[in-house]
N, C-alpha and C positions, 0 to 999 in steps of 0.2 A: 370258559368258565375265568374268570380274573381274581387275582390272588386278593384275598382280604379274611375277615373275621365274620364269620354267619354263627347263628345262634341255631344250635341244636337241642332236639327234644326226644324224649322215648318214653314209651308207655311204659316199659316196665325194665328196669336195669339189672335184673338176675338172669332172665331169659332173652334170647335173641327175637327182637322186633324190631321190623323197618322203622330207621330212623327218618323223623322229619326234621325239617329246617323252616324257620321262621320267615315267611314273606315279606312281611313289614307291613300289614295292614290287619286289622281286626273287624270284627263286627258284632250287633248288638242283637240280641234275641231274647224276648219277655224279661228284660230289663238287666239282662246278664251279658258282658263283653267275652267273646271269644275270640283268640288268635286263628289266624290262617296260617296253617302249617303244610308245605307242600315237598315235594320233590327237591333233591340239590340244585336242578336247573332253575328253580324259582326262587331261589332264596335270596335274600336281601344280604348285600355283601358291605360289611361296614369296613371304613378305610384304617381304622385303629381298635387296639384291643378295648383301649378305656371306652369309646364309644359303645361298643358293641355289650360291654359288661355292666354300662348306665342303663342302654336301652333293655338289657336282660332283667335287671331289677325292677324295673319300671313295669316291664312287662308280668312279671311277678306276681306284682301286687294289684296290677288291673284284669288281667283274664281268668277266666274262671277253669278253663278244660286242662291246661297244663301246669306243672308246676317243678317238675323235674327236665332242667335246663342247664346249657351247660356252652361255652362259647368256645369256638373250633376255629383254627387256621384253616382257610382253605389257600391252596398253594395253585398257582397258574398251571394250567394242562402239560406246556410243552417243559415248563422247570419239573414238573411230577414225571415226565416220560424219561427225560436226562437221567434222573437220579439211579 
């Protein structure tokens, strides 16, 4: 996994439920738009925090199924292991 910024979503902030990450795609069903959120391995990685925040704000307006989103820095695996 490379270093960059990802959009993380969580179903419930008060209890521990697995976090999901925006994969970069949406789909339409019965006139409503839904984001595709998957595990960290399938997450879309943004090159800057500003791009990730802008994408997250547009996504909050467009998709129906999630609204609790945040931008998170994803570090390179090799860098993380050496810390």
